Each structure stands twice: as structure tokens, then as C-alpha cells.
Backbone as a printed PyTorch tensor [residue, N CA C, xyz], in Angstrom:
tensor([[[-113.5890, -143.2960,   53.7630],
         [-114.0510, -143.7050,   52.4340],
         [-113.1740, -143.0980,   51.3300]],

        [[-112.8840, -141.8000,   51.4420],
         [-112.0300, -141.1370,   50.4550],
         [-110.6330, -141.7280,   50.4690]],

        [[-110.1400, -142.0680,   51.6670],
         [-108.8060, -142.6360,   51.7810],
         [-108.6820, -143.9710,   51.0710]],

        [[-109.6500, -144.8510,   51.2690],
         [-109.6010, -146.1690,   50.6440],
         [-109.8010, -146.0690,   49.1330]],

        [[-110.7150, -145.1910,   48.7150],
         [-110.9630, -145.0120,   47.2810],
         [-109.7280, -144.4360,   46.5920]],

        [[-109.1020, -143.4470,   47.2330],
         [-107.9180, -142.8320,   46.6320],
         [-106.7620, -143.8230,   46.5670]],

        [[-106.6240, -144.6600,   47.5860],
         [-105.5520, -145.6620,   47.5790],
         [-105.7230, -146.6190,   46.4020]],

        [[-106.9590, -147.0320,   46.1460],
         [-107.2310, -147.9650,   45.0540],
         [-106.9950, -147.3160,   43.6950]],

        [[-107.5020, -146.1040,   43.5290],
         [-107.3740, -145.4130,   42.2350],
         [-105.9200, -145.0430,   41.9700]],

        [[-105.2590, -144.4830,   42.9710],
         [-103.8790, -144.0260,   42.7760],
         [-102.9090, -145.1830,   42.5650]],

        [[-103.2750, -146.3870,   43.0080],
         [-102.3900, -147.5350,   42.8230],
         [-102.2030, -147.8690,   41.3460]],

        [[-103.1030, -147.3860,   40.4860],
         [-102.9740, -147.6090,   39.0390],
         [-101.9000, -146.7150,   38.4320]],

        [[-101.4890, -145.6760,   39.1570],
         [-100.5630, -144.6920,   38.6090],
         [ -99.2970, -144.5060,   39.4340]],

        [[ -99.2450, -145.0850,   40.6200],
         [ -98.1290, -144.8160,   41.5370],
         [ -97.7580, -146.0940,   42.2820]],

        [[ -96.4470, -146.2690,   42.5470],
         [ -95.9970, -147.4600,   43.2870],
         [ -96.3860, -147.3930,   44.7560]],

        [[ -96.7090, -146.2080,   45.2560],
         [ -97.1780, -146.0160,   46.6350],
         [ -96.2170, -146.5940,   47.6710]],

        [[ -94.9370, -146.3100,   47.4710],
         [ -93.9220, -146.7430,   48.4400],
         [ -94.2080, -146.0570,   49.7840]],

        [[ -94.5560, -146.8130,   50.8180],
         [ -94.9250, -146.1980,   52.1000],
         [ -93.8160, -145.3690,   52.7310]],

        [[ -92.5690, -145.6200,   52.3290],
         [ -91.4540, -144.8860,   52.9330],
         [ -91.3610, -143.4460,   52.4350]],

        [[ -92.0170, -143.1250,   51.3250],
         [ -91.9190, -141.7550,   50.8020],
         [ -93.2830, -141.0570,   50.7010]],

        [[ -94.3660, -141.7530,   51.0500],
         [ -95.6840, -141.1180,   51.0090],
         [ -95.7780, -140.0280,   52.0700]],

        [[ -96.5020, -138.9780,   51.7440],
         [ -96.6770, -137.8730,   52.6720],
         [ -97.7670, -138.1830,   53.6850]],

        [[ -97.5680, -137.7110,   54.8980],
         [ -98.6020, -137.8070,   55.9280],
         [ -99.0720, -136.4020,   56.2680]],

        [[-100.3370, -136.1380,   56.0390],
         [-100.9270, -134.8290,   56.3020],
         [-102.1570, -135.0210,   57.1810]],

        [[-102.2520, -134.2470,   58.2240],
         [-103.3730, -134.3510,   59.1770],
         [-103.5130, -135.7790,   59.7080]],

        [[-102.3550, -136.4600,   59.8460],
         [-102.3690, -137.8050,   60.3970],
         [-102.7860, -138.8920,   59.4230]],

        [[-102.9640, -138.5520,   58.1380],
         [-103.3810, -139.5430,   57.1500],
         [-102.4160, -139.5520,   55.9630]],

        [[-102.2350, -140.7390,   55.3870],
         [-101.3530, -140.8760,   54.2330],
         [-102.0240, -140.3540,   52.9680]],

        [[-101.2560, -139.6270,   52.1620],
         [-101.6790, -139.2870,   50.8080],
         [-101.1600, -140.4100,   49.9210]],

        [[-102.0560, -141.1580,   49.3110],
         [-101.6630, -142.3800,   48.5980],
         [-101.1560, -142.1170,   47.1830]],

        [[-100.4930, -141.0080,   47.0170],
         [ -99.8030, -140.6620,   45.7710],
         [ -98.4750, -140.0650,   46.2080]],

        [[ -97.3690, -140.6010,   45.7130],
         [ -96.0640, -140.1320,   46.1810],
         [ -95.8270, -138.6850,   45.7290]],

        [[ -94.9080, -137.9630,   46.3660],
         [ -94.6560, -136.5680,   46.0090],
         [ -94.3370, -136.3630,   44.5310]],

        [[ -93.5820, -137.2920,   43.9310],
         [ -93.2280, -137.1580,   42.5150],
         [ -94.4720, -137.2510,   41.6320]],

        [[ -95.3510, -138.2030,   41.9450],
         [ -96.5810, -138.3530,   41.1590],
         [ -97.5480, -137.1990,   41.4100]],

        [[ -97.5720, -136.6900,   42.6310],
         [ -98.3860, -135.5010,   42.9080],
         [ -97.9330, -134.3580,   42.0140]],

        [[ -96.6010, -134.1530,   41.9610],
         [ -96.0640, -133.0950,   41.1130],
         [ -96.3770, -133.3110,   39.6490]],

        [[ -96.2140, -134.5420,   39.1710],
         [ -96.4910, -134.8500,   37.7670],
         [ -97.9230, -134.5160,   37.3890]],

        [[ -98.8680, -134.9800,   38.1890],
         [-100.2770, -134.7950,   37.8380],
         [-100.7390, -133.3460,   38.0070]],

        [[-100.3450, -132.7120,   39.1040],
         [-100.7360, -131.3140,   39.3010],
         [-100.0670, -130.4100,   38.2690]],

        [[ -98.7680, -130.6460,   38.0070],
         [ -98.0550, -129.8400,   37.0200],
         [ -98.6030, -130.0170,   35.6280]],

        [[ -98.9740, -131.2420,   35.2740],
         [ -99.4980, -131.5370,   33.9400],
         [-100.7860, -130.7750,   33.6710]],

        [[-101.7610, -130.9060,   34.5680],
         [-103.0550, -130.2670,   34.3220],
         [-102.9520, -128.7510,   34.4350]],

        [[-102.1260, -128.2720,   35.3750],
         [-101.9650, -126.8170,   35.5250],
         [-101.3230, -126.2120,   34.2850]],

        [[-100.2640, -126.8430,   33.7680],
         [ -99.5870, -126.3280,   32.5800],
         [-100.4900, -126.4210,   31.3560]],

        [[-101.2630, -127.4970,   31.2660],
         [-102.1740, -127.6430,   30.1250],
         [-103.1850, -126.5010,   30.1020]],

        [[-103.7670, -126.2000,   31.2600],
         [-104.7760, -125.1280,   31.3250],
         [-104.1400, -123.7780,   31.0300]],

        [[-103.0000, -123.4930,   31.6710],
         [-102.3450, -122.1940,   31.4860],
         [-101.8800, -122.0190,   30.0420]],

        [[-101.2460, -123.0510,   29.4670],
         [-100.7500, -122.9560,   28.0910],
         [-101.8900, -122.8350,   27.0900]],

        [[-103.0000, -123.5190,   27.3420],
         [-104.1550, -123.4290,   26.4470],
         [-104.7250, -122.0200,   26.4350]],

        [[-104.7390, -121.3790,   27.6040],
         [-105.2460, -120.0070,   27.6830],
         [-104.2450, -119.0050,   27.1240]],

        [[-102.9530, -119.2630,   27.3690],
         [-101.9000, -118.3360,   26.9440],
         [-101.7340, -118.3520,   25.4250]],

        [[-101.7080, -119.5620,   24.8510],
         [-101.4940, -119.7090,   23.4090],
         [-102.8020, -120.1360,   22.7410]],

        [[-103.7500, -119.2350,   22.7260],
         [-105.0830, -119.5750,   22.2190],
         [-105.0930, -119.8550,   20.7190]],

        [[-104.1520, -119.2870,   19.9940],
         [-104.1220, -119.4980,   18.5440],
         [-103.2380, -120.6660,   18.1400]],

        [[-102.8000, -121.4190,   19.1200],
         [-101.9590, -122.5850,   18.8190],
         [-100.5410, -122.3890,   19.3050]],

        [[ -99.8340, -123.4820,   19.4330],
         [ -98.4840, -123.4630,   19.9890],
         [ -97.5660, -124.3460,   19.1570]],

        [[ -96.4590, -123.7770,   18.7150],
         [ -95.4550, -124.5180,   17.9570],
         [ -94.1350, -124.4300,   18.7140]],

        [[ -93.5100, -125.5710,   18.9330],
         [ -92.2550, -125.6170,   19.6900],
         [ -91.0730, -125.7420,   18.7260]],

        [[ -90.8860, -124.7230,   17.9040],
         [ -89.8460, -124.7940,   16.8720],
         [ -88.5210, -124.1770,   17.3100]],

        [[ -88.5190, -123.3840,   18.3770],
         [ -87.2940, -122.7020,   18.7950],
         [ -86.4350, -123.6070,   19.6670]],

        [[ -85.1450, -123.5730,   19.4240],
         [ -84.2230, -124.4470,   20.1510],
         [ -84.2440, -124.1650,   21.6470]],

        [[ -84.3250, -122.8910,   22.0320],
         [ -84.3500, -122.5510,   23.4520],
         [ -85.5710, -123.1190,   24.1560]],

        [[ -86.7060, -123.1110,   23.4670],
         [ -87.9330, -123.6620,   24.0400],
         [ -87.8040, -125.1620,   24.2400]],

        [[ -87.2830, -125.8430,   23.2290],
         [ -87.1130, -127.2920,   23.3290],
         [ -86.1220, -127.6720,   24.4260]],

        [[ -85.0680, -126.8850,   24.5490],
         [ -84.0660, -127.1480,   25.5810],
         [ -84.6710, -126.9810,   26.9710]],

        [[ -85.5020, -125.9620,   27.1390],
         [ -86.1550, -125.7220,   28.4230],
         [ -87.0290, -126.9100,   28.8080]],

        [[ -87.8050, -127.4030,   27.8730],
         [ -88.6780, -128.5480,   28.1440],
         [ -87.8580, -129.8060,   28.4240]],

        [[ -86.7850, -129.9800,   27.6740],
         [ -85.9200, -131.1430,   27.8790],
         [ -85.2980, -131.1170,   29.2700]],

        [[ -84.8400, -129.9550,   29.7090],
         [ -84.2320, -129.8350,   31.0380],
         [ -85.2490, -130.1330,   32.1400]],

        [[ -86.4960, -129.6960,   31.9260],
         [ -87.5420, -129.9450,   32.9220],
         [ -87.8080, -131.4380,   33.0660]],

        [[ -87.8830, -132.1390,   31.9430],
         [ -88.0930, -133.5880,   31.9820],
         [ -86.8620, -134.2820,   32.5620]],

        [[ -85.6770, -133.8040,   32.1730],
         [ -84.4290, -134.4140,   32.6460],
         [ -84.2540, -134.2500,   34.1520]],

        [[ -84.8200, -133.1870,   34.7230],
         [ -84.6820, -132.9800,   36.1690],
         [ -85.3120, -134.1260,   36.9450]],

        [[ -86.4640, -134.5920,   36.4730],
         [ -87.1060, -135.7270,   37.1360],
         [ -86.2870, -136.9970,   36.9270]],

        [[ -85.8180, -137.2020,   35.6960],
         [ -85.0160, -138.3960,   35.4010],
         [ -83.7540, -138.4170,   36.2600]],

        [[ -83.1490, -137.2460,   36.4540],
         [ -81.9330, -137.1540,   37.2650],
         [ -82.2400, -137.4730,   38.7280]],

        [[ -83.2980, -136.8630,   39.2600],
         [ -83.6350, -137.0710,   40.6670],
         [ -84.0230, -138.5240,   40.9250]],

        [[ -84.7720, -139.1140,   39.9810],
         [ -85.2060, -140.4990,   40.1370],
         [ -84.0600, -141.4810,   39.8760]],

        [[ -83.3100, -141.2500,   38.8080],
         [ -82.2750, -142.2010,   38.4130],
         [ -80.9850, -142.0670,   39.1910]],

        [[ -80.3930, -140.8730,   39.1530],
         [ -79.1050, -140.6650,   39.8130],
         [ -79.2510, -140.7010,   41.3390]],

        [[ -80.3300, -140.0660,   41.8190],
         [ -80.5230, -140.0600,   43.2600],
         [ -81.1430, -141.3370,   43.7870]],

        [[ -82.3040, -141.6920,   43.2200],
         [ -83.0360, -142.8350,   43.7410],
         [ -82.4410, -144.1780,   43.3840]],

        [[ -82.1380, -144.3770,   42.0970],
         [ -81.6710, -145.6940,   41.6420],
         [ -80.1840, -145.9190,   41.8940]],

        [[ -79.3650, -144.9340,   41.5350],
         [ -77.9220, -145.0970,   41.7160],
         [ -77.4750, -144.7940,   43.1390]],

        [[ -78.2980, -144.0700,   43.8770],
         [ -78.0020, -143.8030,   45.2720],
         [ -76.8760, -142.8100,   45.5050]],

        [[ -76.6110, -141.9270,   44.5260],
         [ -75.5310, -140.9590,   44.6940],
         [ -75.9280, -139.8350,   45.6510]],

        [[ -77.2010, -139.6460,   45.8360],
         [ -77.6990, -138.7380,   46.8800],
         [ -79.1040, -139.1960,   47.2270]],

        [[ -79.6310, -138.6840,   48.3150],
         [ -80.9450, -139.1130,   48.7800],
         [ -82.0060, -138.0890,   48.3700]],

        [[ -82.8810, -138.4390,   47.4270],
         [ -83.9600, -137.5170,   47.0630],
         [ -84.8530, -137.2440,   48.2740]],

        [[ -85.3410, -136.0240,   48.3620],
         [ -86.2410, -135.6570,   49.4530],
         [ -87.6560, -135.4910,   48.9080]],

        [[ -88.5980, -135.3260,   49.8190],
         [ -89.9800, -135.0940,   49.3880],
         [ -90.0620, -133.8320,   48.5430]],

        [[ -89.2680, -132.8060,   48.9220],
         [ -89.2790, -131.5510,   48.1710],
         [ -88.6750, -131.7290,   46.7760]],

        [[ -87.5770, -132.4740,   46.6730],
         [ -86.9610, -132.6680,   45.3570],
         [ -87.8740, -133.4950,   44.4560]],

        [[ -88.5310, -134.4880,   45.0260],
         [ -89.4690, -135.2960,   44.2440],
         [ -90.6420, -134.4500,   43.7550]],

        [[ -91.1760, -133.6420,   44.6480],
         [ -92.3160, -132.7990,   44.2870],
         [ -91.9390, -131.7780,   43.2180]],

        [[ -90.8070, -131.0900,   43.4200],
         [ -90.4050, -130.0340,   42.4860],
         [ -90.0460, -130.5870,   41.1050]],

        [[ -89.3030, -131.6860,   41.0720],
         [ -88.9530, -132.2540,   39.7670],
         [ -90.1840, -132.8670,   39.0920]],

        [[ -91.1030, -133.4010,   39.9000],
         [ -92.3560, -133.8930,   39.3460],
         [ -93.1710, -132.7610,   38.7390]],

        [[ -93.2310, -131.6370,   39.4340],
         [ -93.9400, -130.4660,   38.9130],
         [ -93.2970, -129.9540,   37.6250]],

        [[ -91.9660, -129.9110,   37.6050],
         [ -91.2550, -129.4330,   36.4180],
         [ -91.5290, -130.3360,   35.2210]],

        [[ -91.4000, -131.6410,   35.4290],
         [ -91.6310, -132.5950,   34.3450],
         [ -93.0960, -132.5770,   33.9120]],

        [[ -94.0050, -132.5750,   34.8740],
         [ -95.4290, -132.5340,   34.5480],
         [ -95.7990, -131.2870,   33.7670]],

        [[ -95.2070, -130.1460,   34.1430],
         [ -95.4690, -128.8950,   33.4310],
         [ -94.9740, -128.9780,   31.9900]],

        [[ -93.7850, -129.5510,   31.8050],
         [ -93.2390, -129.7050,   30.4550],
         [ -94.1320, -130.6130,   29.6110]],

        [[ -94.6070, -131.6970,   30.1970],
         [ -95.4710, -132.6220,   29.4610],
         [ -96.8130, -131.9750,   29.1250]],

        [[ -97.3090, -131.1380,   30.0210],
         [ -98.5470, -130.4150,   29.7420],
         [ -98.3970, -129.4710,   28.5620]],

        [[ -97.2750, -128.7600,   28.5060],
         [ -96.9920, -127.8630,   27.3790],
         [ -96.8550, -128.6680,   26.0860]],

        [[ -96.1790, -129.8080,   26.1650],
         [ -96.0120, -130.6530,   24.9840],
         [ -97.3570, -131.1570,   24.4660]],

        [[ -98.2780, -131.4760,   25.3750],
         [ -99.5930, -131.9380,   24.9280],
         [-100.3490, -130.8260,   24.2220]],

        [[-100.2640, -129.6140,   24.7520],
         [-100.9110, -128.4780,   24.0850],
         [-100.3300, -128.2730,   22.6940]],

        [[ -99.0080, -128.3820,   22.5730],
         [ -98.3630, -128.2200,   21.2660],
         [ -98.7940, -129.3180,   20.3030]],

        [[ -98.9010, -130.5360,   20.8080],
         [ -99.3110, -131.6380,   19.9420],
         [-100.7520, -131.4510,   19.4730]],

        [[-101.6250, -131.0590,   20.3960],
         [-103.0160, -130.8150,   20.0190],
         [-103.1060, -129.6550,   19.0280]],

        [[-102.2310, -128.6660,   19.1740],
         [-102.1930, -127.5570,   18.2230],
         [-101.7870, -128.0480,   16.8390]],

        [[-100.8570, -129.0030,   16.7980],
         [-100.4210, -129.5290,   15.5000],
         [-101.5680, -130.2520,   14.8040]],

        [[-102.4190, -130.9330,   15.5730],
         [-103.5870, -131.5830,   14.9860],
         [-104.5820, -130.5410,   14.4910]],

        [[-104.7040, -129.4680,   15.2510],
         [-105.6310, -128.3870,   14.8880],
         [-105.1590, -127.6550,   13.6440]],

        [[-103.8600, -127.4070,   13.5500],
         [-103.3420, -126.6260,   12.4190],
         [-103.3810, -127.4010,   11.1130]],

        [[-103.5440, -128.7210,   11.1870],
         [-103.7300, -129.4820,    9.9520],
         [-104.9910, -129.0090,    9.2450]],

        [[-105.9910, -128.6150,   10.0550],
         [-107.2660, -128.1780,    9.4900],
         [-107.2920, -126.6860,    9.1880]],

        [[-106.7360, -125.8590,   10.1060],
         [-106.8920, -124.4120,    9.9270],
         [-105.5970, -123.6880,    9.5950]],

        [[-104.4480, -124.3340,    9.8440],
         [-103.1700, -123.7400,    9.4590],
         [-102.7670, -122.5060,   10.2310]],

        [[-103.2010, -122.3750,   11.4920],
         [-102.8660, -121.1990,   12.3000],
         [-102.1640, -121.6350,   13.5700]],

        [[-100.9850, -121.0900,   13.8280],
         [-100.2530, -121.3530,   15.0670],
         [ -99.0620, -120.4180,   15.1000]],

        [[ -98.4780, -120.2380,   16.2670],
         [ -97.2950, -119.3940,   16.3520],
         [ -96.2200, -120.0770,   17.1690]],

        [[ -94.9910, -119.7690,   16.8150],
         [ -93.8660, -120.3600,   17.5190],
         [ -93.7330, -119.7130,   18.8990]],

        [[ -93.5390, -120.5470,   19.9100],
         [ -93.4640, -120.0400,   21.2770],
         [ -92.0410, -119.6240,   21.6260]],

        [[ -91.9170, -118.4270,   22.1820],
         [ -90.6220, -117.9630,   22.6570],
         [ -90.2780, -118.6820,   23.9650]],

        [[ -88.9930, -118.9360,   24.2060],
         [ -88.6060, -119.6140,   25.4510],
         [ -89.1230, -118.9120,   26.7030]],

        [[ -89.1080, -117.5760,   26.6970],
         [ -89.5840, -116.8440,   27.8770],
         [ -91.0700, -117.0530,   28.1090]],

        [[ -91.8410, -117.1560,   27.0300],
         [ -93.2750, -117.3870,   27.1680],
         [ -93.5410, -118.7670,   27.7650]],

        [[ -92.8380, -119.7680,   27.2830],
         [ -93.0000, -121.1200,   27.8200],
         [ -92.5060, -121.1820,   29.2630]],

        [[ -91.4120, -120.4820,   29.5500],
         [ -90.9120, -120.4210,   30.9290],
         [ -91.9520, -119.7770,   31.8410]],

        [[ -92.6420, -118.7590,   31.3460],
         [ -93.6930, -118.1170,   32.1260],
         [ -94.8450, -119.0600,   32.4120]],

        [[ -95.2490, -119.8230,   31.4050],
         [ -96.3190, -120.8050,   31.5780],
         [ -95.9190, -121.8550,   32.6090]],

        [[ -94.7010, -122.3620,   32.4800],
         [ -94.2480, -123.4040,   33.3960],
         [ -94.0740, -122.8700,   34.8110]],

        [[ -93.5950, -121.6500,   34.9390],
         [ -93.4260, -121.0520,   36.2680],
         [ -94.7680, -120.8970,   36.9700]],

        [[ -95.7690, -120.4680,   36.2000],
         [ -97.1030, -120.2930,   36.7800],
         [ -97.6890, -121.6330,   37.2050]],

        [[ -97.5250, -122.6530,   36.3540],
         [ -98.0600, -123.9670,   36.7090],
         [ -97.2960, -124.5640,   37.8930]],

        [[ -95.9820, -124.3110,   37.9610],
         [ -95.1950, -124.7540,   39.1130],
         [ -95.6950, -124.1070,   40.3980]],

        [[ -95.9620, -122.8100,   40.3240],
         [ -96.4400, -122.0890,   41.5080],
         [ -97.8010, -122.6080,   41.9620]],

        [[ -98.6920, -122.8310,   41.0010],
         [-100.0210, -123.3510,   41.3360],
         [ -99.9040, -124.7300,   41.9700]],

        [[ -99.1030, -125.6050,   41.3460],
         [ -98.9370, -126.9490,   41.8860],
         [ -98.2830, -126.9680,   43.2500]],

        [[ -97.2890, -126.1110,   43.4350],
         [ -96.5790, -126.0490,   44.7170],
         [ -97.4970, -125.5560,   45.8280]],

        [[ -98.2790, -124.5370,   45.5330],
         [ -99.2260, -124.0300,   46.5290],
         [-100.2690, -125.0850,   46.8870]],

        [[-100.7710, -125.7670,   45.8580],
         [-101.7820, -126.8070,   46.1090],
         [-101.2100, -127.9420,   46.9510]],

        [[ -99.9730, -128.3210,   46.6650],
         [ -99.3780, -129.4710,   47.3580],
         [ -98.9300, -129.1490,   48.7760]],

        [[ -98.5600, -127.9080,   49.0240],
         [ -97.9860, -127.5780,   50.3380],
         [ -98.9640, -126.8710,   51.2810]],

        [[ -99.9900, -126.2400,   50.7550],
         [-100.9010, -125.4880,   51.6110],
         [-102.2370, -126.1740,   51.8290]],

        [[-102.4520, -127.3050,   51.1500],
         [-103.7320, -127.9960,   51.2790],
         [-103.7200, -128.9720,   52.4520]],

        [[-104.8880, -129.1590,   53.0480],
         [-105.0530, -130.2220,   54.0290],
         [-105.2020, -131.5470,   53.3050]],

        [[-105.3040, -132.6390,   54.0660],
         [-105.3490, -133.9600,   53.4600],
         [-106.5280, -134.1240,   52.5140]],

        [[-107.7050, -133.7250,   52.9570],
         [-108.9080, -133.9160,   52.1420],
         [-108.8220, -133.1220,   50.8520]],

        [[-108.3920, -131.8640,   50.9370],
         [-108.3150, -131.0370,   49.7410],
         [-107.2450, -131.5330,   48.7870]],

        [[-106.0730, -131.8880,   49.3150],
         [-104.9910, -132.3550,   48.4510],
         [-105.3660, -133.6720,   47.7740]],

        [[-105.9460, -134.5910,   48.5270],
         [-106.3630, -135.8670,   47.9430],
         [-107.4170, -135.6470,   46.8670]],

        [[-108.3500, -134.7430,   47.1200],
         [-109.3870, -134.4420,   46.1230],
         [-108.7900, -133.7880,   44.8870]],

        [[-107.8340, -132.8660,   45.0810],
         [-107.1740, -132.2210,   43.9450],
         [-106.3940, -133.2340,   43.1140]],

        [[-105.7070, -134.1430,   43.7890],
         [-104.9450, -135.1680,   43.0730],
         [-105.8730, -136.0850,   42.2910]],

        [[-106.9860, -136.4690,   42.9120],
         [-107.9410, -137.3380,   42.2280],
         [-108.5230, -136.6510,   40.9970]],

        [[-108.8740, -135.3720,   41.1520],
         [-109.4120, -134.6200,   40.0170],
         [-108.3650, -134.4690,   38.9200]],

        [[-107.1120, -134.2400,   39.3060],
         [-106.0290, -134.0860,   38.3360],
         [-105.7900, -135.3880,   37.5700]],

        [[-105.7490, -136.4990,   38.2970],
         [-105.5400, -137.8000,   37.6510],
         [-106.6550, -138.0770,   36.6440]],

        [[-107.8930, -137.8520,   37.0580],
         [-109.0350, -138.0820,   36.1700],
         [-108.9670, -137.1760,   34.9440]],

        [[-108.6950, -135.8830,   35.1660],
         [-108.6170, -134.9390,   34.0540],
         [-107.4910, -135.2920,   33.0960]],

        [[-106.3550, -135.7010,   33.6260],
         [-105.2120, -136.0530,   32.7750],
         [-105.5050, -137.2750,   31.9220]],

        [[-106.1500, -138.2750,   32.5130],
         [-106.5080, -139.4780,   31.7540],
         [-107.4790, -139.1200,   30.6310]],

        [[-108.4750, -138.3000,   30.9560],
         [-109.4560, -137.8810,   29.9390],
         [-108.7780, -137.0890,   28.8290]],

        [[-107.8590, -136.1970,   29.1860],
         [-107.1490, -135.3960,   28.1820],
         [-106.3460, -136.2620,   27.2240]],

        [[-105.6150, -137.2180,   27.7850],
         [-104.7780, -138.0840,   26.9510],
         [-105.6570, -138.9400,   26.0310]],

        [[-106.7350, -139.5090,   26.5720],
         [-107.6220, -140.3320,   25.7580],
         [-108.3180, -139.5000,   24.6800]],

        [[-108.7630, -138.3060,   25.0520],
         [-109.4320, -137.4440,   24.0740],
         [-108.4740, -137.0250,   22.9720]],

        [[-107.2130, -136.7900,   23.3340],
         [-106.2030, -136.4390,   22.3350],
         [-105.9570, -137.6050,   21.3840]],

        [[-105.9310, -138.8220,   21.9340],
         [-105.7510, -140.0040,   21.0870],
         [-106.9090, -140.1630,   20.1090]],

        [[-108.1260, -139.9250,   20.5780],
         [-109.3010, -139.9980,   19.6960],
         [-109.2220, -138.9300,   18.6210]],

        [[-108.8130, -137.7210,   19.0160],
         [-108.6750, -136.6360,   18.0460],
         [-107.6220, -136.9740,   16.9940]],

        [[-106.5160, -137.5780,   17.4220],
         [-105.4600, -137.9630,   16.4890],
         [-105.9920, -138.9710,   15.4690]],

        [[-106.7570, -139.9630,   15.9510],
         [-107.3180, -140.9700,   15.0400],
         [-108.2730, -140.3380,   14.0420]],

        [[-109.0730, -139.3840,   14.5070],
         [-110.0130, -138.7070,   13.6040],
         [-109.2780, -137.9360,   12.5150]],

        [[-108.2070, -137.2440,   12.9090],
         [-107.4430, -136.4770,   11.9300],
         [-106.8040, -137.4060,   10.9080]],

        [[-106.2620, -138.5210,   11.3780],
         [-105.6290, -139.4730,   10.4540],
         [-106.6450, -140.0810,    9.4950]],

        [[-107.8360, -140.3880,   10.0050],
         [-108.8790, -140.9310,    9.1390],
         [-109.3200, -139.8970,    8.1090]],

        [[-109.4180, -138.6420,    8.5380],
         [-109.8020, -137.5730,    7.6170],
         [-108.7510, -137.3850,    6.5290]],

        [[-107.4700, -137.4440,    6.9200],
         [-106.3940, -137.3050,    5.9390],
         [-106.3690, -138.4890,    4.9770]],

        [[-106.6720, -139.6850,    5.5090],
         [-106.6780, -140.8730,    4.6530],
         [-107.7590, -140.7720,    3.5840]],

        [[-108.8950, -140.1520,    3.9430],
         [-109.9720, -139.9980,    2.9670],
         [-109.6170, -138.9870,    1.8890]],

        [[-108.7190, -138.0570,    2.2410],
         [-108.3530, -136.9930,    1.2950],
         [-107.2710, -137.4240,    0.3150]],

        [[-106.6100, -138.5520,    0.5550],
         [-105.5400, -139.0140,   -0.3320],
         [-106.1520, -139.5400,   -1.6230]],

        [[-105.8060, -138.9740,   -2.7760],
         [-106.4030, -139.4310,   -4.0400],
         [-105.9580, -140.8490,   -4.3840]],

        [[-106.8910, -141.6330,   -4.8530],
         [-106.5980, -143.0010,   -5.2660],
         [-106.4370, -143.0190,   -6.7830]],

        [[-105.2930, -143.4800,   -7.2640],
         [-105.0220, -143.5000,   -8.6990],
         [-105.8790, -144.5560,   -9.3970]],

        [[-106.2950, -144.2150,  -10.5750],
         [-107.0560, -145.1590,  -11.3940],
         [-106.1790, -146.3540,  -11.7480]],

        [[-106.7470, -147.5620,  -11.7070],
         [-105.9730, -148.7780,  -11.9460],
         [-105.3230, -148.7790,  -13.3250]],

        [[-106.0740, -148.3110,  -14.3270],
         [-105.5200, -148.2960,  -15.6900],
         [-104.3600, -147.3200,  -15.7920]],

        [[-104.4590, -146.2090,  -15.0430],
         [-103.3860, -145.2190,  -15.0540],
         [-102.1360, -145.7770,  -14.4100]],

        [[-102.3100, -146.5110,  -13.2720],
         [-101.1560, -147.0430,  -12.5580],
         [-100.4770, -148.1500,  -13.3440]],

        [[-101.2120, -148.7660,  -14.2740],
         [-100.6200, -149.8440,  -15.0430],
         [-100.0640, -149.3610,  -16.3930]],

        [[-100.0520, -148.0660,  -16.5750],
         [ -99.4850, -147.5120,  -17.7930],
         [-100.5180, -147.1860,  -18.8480]],

        [[-101.7890, -147.1620,  -18.4740],
         [-102.8230, -146.7570,  -19.4170],
         [-103.5920, -147.9720,  -19.9150]],

        [[-104.7790, -147.6790,  -20.4600],
         [-105.6520, -148.7570,  -20.9050],
         [-105.2240, -149.2790,  -22.2680]],

        [[-104.4040, -148.5550,  -22.9870],
         [-103.8910, -149.0490,  -24.2310],
         [-104.5400, -148.3970,  -25.4130]]])
């Protein structure tokens, strides 16, 4: 039952190429290694970064931005140069690791974006040092790697399902929060009197 349900749900987020799906305990995990890394890394980094940077997160330092860019680029390189161009053959490990790296970077970016929405109201946040962000990403990578490599089929499938659900809820909730902030800002914009905009009543 879990296998069929996971196959249906994961098909909304993954191409499920049978040639690269993992087989654990004799059963297929219906999420490819790259997508497993993306989802586990995303939620792990979001939780760790939210706890680490409780007063908000600003990605203003060049080193921090470069670190996040490299993490995202690692997946693009493995998928594009290796998979699409065929210059080398990506492995399950390379897909998983680059997925974790990219997912971790995206999780940190979401925390920073949510912080920017928060600071519109309270004006409190701090710029993240590259080492601090590297620490967050390393921890989320370790958590994701342990979950992906040490779990049995049932546990890994359940973790992936929970991660996918949590990530979808986070993104949707962030979108709702963004709309609320924009509506609040729109109400705060002063509307000029018509007579004033036309040069006065005379």
C-alpha cells in the first residue's frame, strides 16, 4: 500500500526513471536519488537555519552568496554536463550528494526570504557569515545523507513522503505570507487627494 501510494505521490515531483531508482530491501524507492537529496536537504536546511538564525537571516555577503550558488550549480553540473551532455556518467551517490547540496542551499534561501518578509514588519535581521551558512548546510547534508543511506525502505519512503509534504506546505505558506505582506504594504501607501494631484482646487 505504501509503495503504490508513494509511487503516485512522487510522480508529481520526479520523473521516476526506473534505470536510476534505488532498490532497498528488494523494493523500489519511487523517488530518484537526486530528488531524495533535494527534498531531504531542503527541509533539513530549513529547520537547521531557522533554529540557527532565530533573529533572521540576510544573505548580503559575497562569500555566502557564492557558497549557495556553487551548491546549486553542483546539481546543474551533474545533471546537465553529466546526464544531458554525457561527458561522464552520474552515479547514485553523485545524484544524491548534489541533490542534498542544492536542496540545502534552497532551504537556506527560503529562510532568508521569509526573514526579509519578517523584517519588513520588525526590522531585525543579521547578515550571515559564509562559515555559519556552511555549517548549516554541512549539518543538513549530514542529516540527509544519514537518512538516505542508513534507512530501510519503509523508513526512507516515509521520510521522503513527509519531506515532500512539508516542503510543499512551506512553499505555499510562504507564498500566502508574501501576499499578506504585499497587501499590508499596499494599504499603507498614501493616496494623494485628487485636487492636489491636479494642481490644487484653484
